[in-house]
N, C-alpha and C positions, 0 to 999 in steps of 0.2 A: 389663087398662089394656095395650096395647102396651110393653115394656119399649123404652127407646134402650139404642138397639147403643154402645161406647166408641168415642170420639172413635180417628180410627187415631194406630199410635204413629209418630213422625218414623222418619225411618231415620238410624242412630248408625255407618254404613258411610265411610270415610276417603277423599274421593277423589283414588285417590292419584296422579290425573293435578295434579291443586291442585297436591298438594303439591310439588310435584316442582317446579310454576313458581316456587314462592315462596323455595326453595331456589334455585335454576339463577335470578333475580331477587336473591335476595339478593349470591350469588357475584358474579355482574355490578355489581350498588351497591361493592363493598369495594372489586371488584380496579382499577375505575373509576374508586375513589376514590384507593388508590395508580398508579395513572398517573399521577392527576393533581400527588402527589407529587412521583412522582417528574420531569416534565416542568417542575412549579417551581423543582426543586430545579438545574432542567438550567440553565432559563434565566438565572438565577440566577449560574448560570457563567456563564455566556454575556455575561450582563451587567458580570460583574467582570474576566474577560477586557476585554472594550475597553472596562471603564476605567480596566485597569491601561494600556493600549495608550495611550490619549489623554491621557495627563497622565503616561506611563514619563518624560516629559524633565524635569516639574516633581521627581517622583521626584528624578532625576539630581540636580540641580542640589541638593537638597535631600544628601543625599548626601554631596556636594561642597565643601560650607557644615558640614554637620557636622566631616569633615576638618579641615575650614581651623580653627573652634575646636578639636579638639581640640592639634592642631599647636601652638596661640595656649597651650592651658595645659601643655602638656605641658613651653614655651620657658620658660615667666614664671612657672607656680605652683612654689609652693615643695615638693622631694623630702622623703615621706611616707619611712618609713625599718620598718621590719619585720619580727621576728625573732617564732619559733615554738620548742616543744618541748615532747616526747612525752612525758609524767606514765603513775606504774600506781598507782592506789588499793593500798591492801593492806590495808583494812576499807572495814567498810560506813556505810553512812550519810557518808561524804568527802565525796563525789564533789556531795552538795548542797552541804553548805558551800562548799566552793570558788568553787560555779559563785555563792548568794551572798557571798560575799567580791569575786569579783571584779563582779560586780554594783552590787555598795559602793563599790570602788574607783574604776569607770567615773561613779554620781553627783561623787563629788570630783574629778577629772579636768573634770565638766562645768562641776561649782560651780571648779572653778580655786581648789579649795583645797590648796593643796601640799601646806603643812604639817601636817596634818591624815594627808596622804597617806605621809606620808615617816614619821610619827610607828606606823603600823600595817607601814607596809611593811621598816621598821628602830627596834624596839621598845629596851625595856633601854636606854638612849641612845646606842644606835649611832649614832655621823653618818651623814648618808646620803651616800653613792658618788658618785650621781647629782643633777644639779637634777633634781624632781621635772617640772617646769614644762616641761621640752621633750614629755614623754608624753600620746599621744594615746587609749588607753584598750588596754584590753583585751578580748579575747573568747578564748571556750571552746567546743569542741566534742566529740564521742566522734569515736572510732578506733575504728570496727566494721564490717566486711563484708557483706551480703547474705547469702552463706552462715553466719555467726555470728549473723548473726540467726538464720537457722533453726532452727542448731542451743540455740539459747539459749527459742526457739520449742516445739522438742521434747523439751526437760527438763521447761518450763518443766506443759509439758498432763501429759504423766510423773506430775509432784508432786501432782495430781491425780485428785479419784475418775475413773473411767471417762467417767458421765455426766454429771457436769460440764465436762469436760474436750472432748466431744463436742459442750459447744455453743459453745464458745468459736472464731473462726475467725483464723486470722496476720491481718490488716486490724482487727483486736479490741484484741490484744496487743497490733499498733505504737499503738494511739493510746493504751494508758495509760501503755507502757513510756516510763522515762525518759530521758534520755541520759545522767543523772548518773550510771546506775546501772551503767551502765557500765566496765570496771575502766580502756580508757585514753583517756585527757584528750588533746587538744589548745592548745594553751595560745599564746594568742597578744599578745604589743606590739606598739601604735604609739608612733614618737617621731619628731619634724620634725628633729632630731639625728641623726649616726651615732654610738649609744653603744656603749657593754657594756651589751649585753638580758641576759648571762649573769646579771650584778652580780645586774640588778634577777626572774631568772625563781626565781635560785639562794634571792635574798629573798624574793619569792612563799610556793614551796616550804617554805621554812625557819620561815612563817609558820605555815605547817595542822601541821611537824611538832612544832612547841610549843604547837601549845591544848590545853591541861590536860586537857578531854572528853578528848581523843583517846590525850596522857599514858595518863592515870587507866588507858581500857583496855586500850593496847600493856602496860597492868607484866601486868594482873589476865593476858592471853591468855600472853604469854610464861611468868608464876610457870606457870598450867594447862603447856602444854605441855613444861615442865622434868619438871614432874613425872608427868609423863607418861612421862619420856626417860627419867626412874630407876626407873619400873617397869618399864616396859620392858627398861631396861638389867640391870635382877634376875631378869627374866625370864626372858629369855637365861640370865645364867647358870645358872639352876635348871635351864632345858633342854642347857643344854650339860655340868653336872652328871648331868641323868637317861640321856642319851647315852651315855655315860663307863661309864655302872653298867650299861643294858644292853649293851654291847662287851661286860664285864666278864663278864660271865654267860655269854655266847654262846662267846665264845673260854674258858670254863671247863669249859660242856657239850662241847663239841670233841674238849677238853685228857680226858674223862672219857672218853669214846666211846673215843677214840682210844686210850688206854687197857685197857682193857679189850676191842678186838676185834681192835687192832694196824694197823685203818686208819677212815678215817674215813665215817661214814654217814653219807645222808639222812634225816631227818626230818623224816614227814610226819604227824605225829600233833598235833591238836585244840592241845591245852597249845604245843607250839616252833610254829605254823601265829599263833597270839595273840601270842606272845611278837614274832614279827616286824612281826604287824601292828601292831600295840604301839610296839617302833623306827619302820615305816615312819609311824606316828602322829605319833614327838617329832620324826624327822627333818620333815615338812610342820611340825607348829607352829611346829619350828625356822624356816625359811625365810615364816614368815609373820611371825610377832617380826622378823624382821630387819626384811624390808616396812615394816610399820610402823611401827620407828624410822625408817626412812632420810624415810617421809613425814613428818616429830615435827618429822623437824635439817630439812627444806625449809620448811617449814610457819614455822620460827623463826625464820631465812633468811627469808623475805616477808617476816614483821611487825618486824621489828627498825627499818622504818623504814613509815609511818603512808603515805604515798607518798612515790616517789620520781621523780629524773627518769630516764628512757630512752635516750634521742637529745636532740642540744640541739650541732648543725655553724655555728651562725647568731652567734658570739659579736657579732660590731659589725650586723647586721641585712643585709640591699635592701631594692629601690629598691620603692615597690610606688606605683605613681599608678592601679590601679588604680579602675574606675566598677560598681557591683553596679545591673543591672537585670535583673528575672525569676527571680535569685535566681542569676544568671551572672554573670559576672565575667572584668571585659575591657577593652580597653585605650578612653585617651580616647577614638579618633579613628571606632571604633570608634562607641561607645556617645553620645555627638552626632551618629553618624551615622542608628543605629536611630530617637531620641528626634528629632529633626530628620523622618524617612524616615515615624515613627507622626503627628508632630501634623497633617505634609503632605497626609496618608493621611486624619486625621477634618477637614479642615476644607475640606477637597475635598470630603468626604462631603456635609457638611454646606449646602454649597454646593449639591448635586448635589438635598439634599432639600425645598431651597427652591423651586427653581424643577419641583421633582413639584409642589410645593402649590400657584402661584402658579397653576396650569391651575383652580383651582376655585375659584380667587375667587369668581369672578364666579357664585357659584349661592351667596353667603351671601349 
């Protein structure tokens, strides 16, 4: 029997020419795709420029009408007065309570419940010094710079484990950081009459300082700081006594050396160096104790008030007829001009879209 020959094996060699051609085609399609995107963006830009050019007069008319509306608003609308104060929070969790309190006051203002507002601002049967019906609202925001935010973020990361800290970004930190945690806060009050705003702001701060929970926390903190102060003062007295003792020993040693040899000699023995080291340690310890005592007294001063007013120079308030758009405050003239220009833009864009769609109505 004749043996069948095995079928010839297919060549597994790679055609490098075909491979390079495929790679070249892929790059060509990619760059063509990018070119189409940039070309489309360029056409959109050109269309937008000519769209603005065609309707420029309409946008100018809208801006002029907006300015006129703003002028009429400023002349006819009753002025709104505002005043603000910067406060410092000396205790944790005060900020959250302060934010919640002002939110509740705003609810009372919106409900026109002036009697309840007066009761909370003037407790213990204190008669209100200002008509609560003139108050239009309260606002609060933190006062902190970007540089301070970076410092707080750095301190926060240092307080964490190194592995965990490496997984937290600055953006994540800002998302989880609450405004009421910052020490400095700005409280703003609006009213429809020019009143003595300092009375309202002082009563608001007084209400926080008279909060029973925070007063108990204040008493505990102050008692703890007072005990620490007594301990530090006793330690300083003992430290001074020990230093005087070592100084006396050193004088006696020098006197004994003088009586023996008639002159003062420098003793470089280990025992003499040990005594000087102990004296130096006592001196450093004395400095440390005094520094701790200084910090303790500073903390007691800061704990004297739960929340305190840092600055308030607008007792009678200032006129505030500004409007807010996209989180930007502007005058009524600019506000209405921008609003009318934006409305005109979208209306004209709508007409252009309808004209474009009309081309396809015959194909439906």
